[in-house]
Steps between C-alpha positions, in 0.01 A plus 500: 500500500352228720552129435193280475449260786486129421167327550525217751392149402133445564253216472185581316167332578341274246170635379307177473501151662775262407260211433273473207192288437535225240308559174155349498431245232159496331356313209417819311755745385503856640310760300729734308584817682385836360864578411527178303184579306624860426831359381320238285301779337816716445678201340201429270474865391863537392664317209837514688556586862820486709478459874798579726645687792490875493826635366629159389750524211369173348157658439683767301682232300179311418323822412785616266507165327125495444500864381776414259277237342214751469290389804392744766477297821308613807725514810376401842753580781453354848588713800763373736358250743208397280693287254416162660125569486522600137709194411239274664216668312688476172571130556122450540423705187770347280438140566856479621647153544649477856756244386667782306584668826368832624387766252755778483491863386486624240201287387377561147146417394424487130149459369361446848736211577821477695780508247787488747775710647766712337711196419210349304430827317863538397524136401183521290633819335829333411328194348246714313205360692401829671383706204236240383371470858471877527320516163258226604421691828432822309797685645654563151327668209741374237 
C-alpha cells in the first residue's frame, strides 16, 4: 500500500481585481430586481413563509412550531453562497429597520409582512401573541 504524498504549499491567484469602485449615489432609488419582485409575489401569495439556509436546523424548528399550531408554512431555502442576496432582497420586501441590525435566517413572513426570526416566533408563541397573528393572516382555520 502506497502512502499519499503531501501537497506543497501554493499561492493561488485572485480571480478579480483587489480594488472596487465606490457605489454611485443617485437621487432616485434603484429599481427592484426581478428576484426581489418574484420574492415579493411569493411572500404575498403565502399566509406564512419561512426563509432560511438549505439544511438549516432552525428552519426545521420554525416549521415544527408552526405545524404544531395548525399552520402550514411555505419553506424557501437559499442555496449556499446566495444567502446574502436573499437577505438583501428580504430586507427590501419586509421594510426592515436597519437600526435593528442585519436580517438573519430564518426569516418568517406572516400575512405578507416580516414577522421576525425564530426568536420572535418562539417569544410570540410563549406570550400567546402568535396564534391571533396567524389567524388574522389566514394561516389557521380555527
